[in-house]
C-alpha positions as CSV (number, residue, x, y, z in Angstrom):
1,M,188.8,-124.1,-184.5
2,P,192.4,-123.0,-183.8
3,G,195.1,-124.2,-186.2
4,K,196.5,-127.6,-185.6
5,L,199.5,-126.5,-183.6
6,V,200.8,-127.4,-180.2
7,I,203.6,-125.5,-178.4
8,L,205.8,-127.4,-175.9
9,D,208.3,-126.4,-173.3
10,R,211.4,-128.7,-173.5
11,D,213.0,-129.5,-170.2
12,G,210.5,-131.2,-167.8
13,V,208.0,-131.8,-170.6
14,I,209.8,-133.7,-173.4
15,N,213.0,-134.6,-171.5
16,F,214.0,-135.0,-167.9
17,D,215.0,-131.6,-166.3
18,S,218.1,-131.0,-164.2
19,A,218.8,-128.3,-161.6
20,Q,222.3,-128.2,-163.1
21,F,220.8,-127.6,-166.7
22,I,221.0,-129.9,-169.7
23,K,224.5,-129.0,-170.9
24,N,225.2,-131.7,-173.5
25,P,223.5,-134.4,-175.5
26,A,224.4,-137.1,-173.0
27,E,222.3,-135.3,-170.4
28,W,219.3,-135.0,-172.7
29,K,217.0,-138.0,-171.8
30,P,213.4,-138.2,-173.0
31,I,210.6,-138.7,-170.4
32,P,209.0,-142.1,-171.2
33,G,206.2,-141.7,-173.6
34,S,207.0,-138.1,-174.6
35,L,208.5,-138.8,-178.0
36,E,205.6,-141.2,-178.9
37,A,203.1,-138.5,-177.7
38,I,204.7,-136.0,-180.1
39,A,204.5,-138.6,-182.9
40,R,200.8,-139.1,-182.2
41,L,200.3,-135.4,-182.6
42,N,202.1,-135.4,-185.9
43,Q,200.2,-138.4,-187.1
44,N,196.9,-136.5,-186.4
45,G,198.0,-133.5,-188.4
46,Y,199.4,-131.3,-185.6
47,R,202.5,-129.2,-186.0
48,V,204.7,-129.2,-182.9
49,I,206.8,-126.3,-181.9
50,V,209.2,-126.0,-178.9
51,A,209.5,-122.8,-176.9
52,T,212.2,-123.1,-174.3
53,N,214.2,-120.8,-172.0
54,Q,217.9,-121.7,-172.3
55,S,219.6,-119.4,-169.9
56,G,222.6,-121.8,-169.7
57,I,223.8,-120.0,-172.8
58,G,223.6,-116.6,-171.1
59,R,225.3,-118.1,-168.1
60,S,228.1,-119.6,-170.3
61,L,227.4,-123.1,-169.2
62,F,227.2,-124.2,-172.8
63,D,227.3,-122.5,-176.2
64,M,225.1,-122.4,-179.3
65,D,227.0,-125.3,-180.9
66,M,226.3,-127.4,-177.8
67,L,222.6,-126.4,-177.8
68,N,222.4,-127.4,-181.5
69,Q,223.9,-130.8,-180.7
70,I,221.4,-131.3,-177.9
71,H,218.5,-130.4,-180.2
72,S,220.0,-132.7,-183.0
73,K,219.8,-135.6,-180.5
74,M,216.2,-134.6,-179.7
75,H,215.3,-134.5,-183.4
76,R,217.0,-137.8,-184.1
77,E,215.3,-139.7,-181.2
78,L,212.0,-138.2,-182.2
79,F,212.4,-139.2,-185.8
80,T,213.1,-142.7,-184.6
81,A,209.8,-142.6,-182.7
82,G,208.0,-141.5,-185.8
83,G,207.6,-137.8,-184.9
84,R,209.0,-134.4,-185.6
85,I,209.3,-131.0,-184.1
86,E,208.7,-128.3,-186.7
87,A,210.8,-125.6,-185.0
88,V,212.6,-124.8,-181.8
89,F,212.3,-121.3,-180.5
90,Y,214.6,-120.5,-177.5
91,C,215.6,-117.6,-175.3
92,P,219.4,-117.7,-174.7
93,H,219.3,-114.9,-172.1
94,A,220.0,-115.2,-168.4
95,A,217.2,-114.6,-165.9
96,D,218.3,-111.1,-165.1
97,S,218.2,-110.0,-168.7
98,D,215.5,-107.5,-169.7
99,C,214.6,-109.3,-172.9
100,D,211.0,-109.9,-174.2
101,C,211.6,-113.5,-175.1
102,R,212.3,-115.1,-171.7
103,K,209.2,-116.8,-170.3
104,P,207.0,-115.6,-168.5
105,K,207.1,-112.9,-171.1
106,P,205.3,-113.9,-174.3
107,G,207.9,-112.8,-176.9
108,M,208.7,-116.3,-178.1
109,F,205.0,-117.0,-178.5
110,T,204.7,-113.8,-180.5
111,R,207.5,-114.9,-182.8
112,I,205.9,-118.3,-183.3
113,S,202.7,-116.6,-184.3
114,Q,204.5,-114.4,-186.8
115,A,206.7,-117.1,-188.2
116,F,203.8,-119.5,-188.8
117,N,201.3,-116.8,-189.6
118,I,198.8,-118.3,-187.2
119,P,196.8,-116.7,-184.3
120,L,197.6,-118.5,-181.0
121,D,194.1,-118.1,-179.5
122,G,193.3,-121.4,-177.9
123,I,196.5,-123.2,-179.1
124,P,197.6,-125.7,-176.4
125,A,200.9,-124.6,-174.8
126,I,202.3,-127.3,-172.5
127,G,204.8,-126.6,-169.8
128,D,205.9,-127.7,-166.3
129,S,206.6,-124.3,-164.7
130,L,204.5,-121.3,-163.8
131,R,206.4,-119.1,-166.2
132,D,205.5,-121.4,-169.1
133,L,201.8,-121.1,-168.2
134,Q,202.0,-117.3,-167.7
135,A,203.7,-116.8,-171.1
136,A,201.1,-119.1,-172.7
137,A,198.2,-117.2,-171.1
138,A,199.7,-113.8,-172.1
139,A,199.8,-115.0,-175.7
140,G,196.2,-116.2,-175.7
141,C,197.2,-119.9,-175.7
142,Q,195.5,-122.6,-173.7
143,P,197.9,-123.1,-170.7
144,V,198.5,-126.8,-170.0
145,L,200.5,-128.0,-167.0
146,V,202.1,-131.4,-166.9
147,L,203.2,-132.8,-163.6
148,T,206.5,-134.1,-164.9
149,G,209.7,-131.9,-164.3
150,K,208.7,-129.0,-162.0
151,G,205.0,-129.6,-162.6
152,E,204.1,-131.1,-159.2
153,T,205.8,-128.2,-157.4
154,T,204.1,-125.7,-159.8
155,K,200.7,-127.2,-159.1
156,A,201.3,-127.2,-155.3
157,E,202.3,-123.5,-155.3
158,G,199.1,-122.6,-157.1
159,K,198.7,-119.2,-158.8
160,L,198.0,-121.0,-162.1
161,P,196.5,-118.9,-164.9
162,P,192.7,-119.2,-165.1
163,G,191.6,-122.2,-167.2
164,T,194.9,-124.0,-166.9
165,Q,194.4,-127.7,-167.7
166,V,196.5,-130.2,-165.7
167,F,197.7,-133.7,-166.8
168,A,200.1,-136.3,-165.4
169,D,202.5,-136.0,-168.4
170,L,202.7,-135.1,-172.1
171,A,201.2,-138.4,-173.2
172,Q,198.0,-137.7,-171.1
173,A,197.9,-134.1,-172.4
174,V,198.1,-135.3,-176.0
175,D,195.3,-137.9,-175.3
176,A,193.1,-134.9,-174.3
177,I,194.1,-132.7,-177.2
178,L,193.4,-135.5,-179.7
179,A,190.1,-136.4,-178.1
180,K,189.1,-132.7,-178.2
181,G,190.2,-132.5,-181.9
182,K,187.9,-135.4,-182.8
183,T,184.9,-133.7,-181.3
184,A,185.6,-130.2,-182.7
């Protein structure tokens, strides 16, 4: 059985997304049920990692200090809900950068595997965009699409990696992960 780890995208999975980017803590608003879903993972022995593209830094829409403030709010609200995120991995580069960390490339996932010394084969990686799923599949993870954020559009456009699981939201995806964990 794979390690008890789940990788989440941030915007559109944990919190509401914005076409104008999440640029400060006031704009970071959790999707109902998402913080409680993460807490349920933690309570069942899962470590939760976030892997998120944050091109707003590369575009100078916000800086590292502001990103840290946004993540501090996320951590505080999650703590209040009884959960925690073990680590946040992010790509600060703009879309036109030739980095290996920006999803759909699997660089962030490779770093997670190295940092936690865990193979990612079969590890659930939950996102709302095709690039989240492509990066997950390239790293050997189990791609999971949620229909929050850009998820409905992503599903409608098709081209999902083979074996992608689809759920209404993070809470429903976590229900399936926990049910599978009990039978494994």
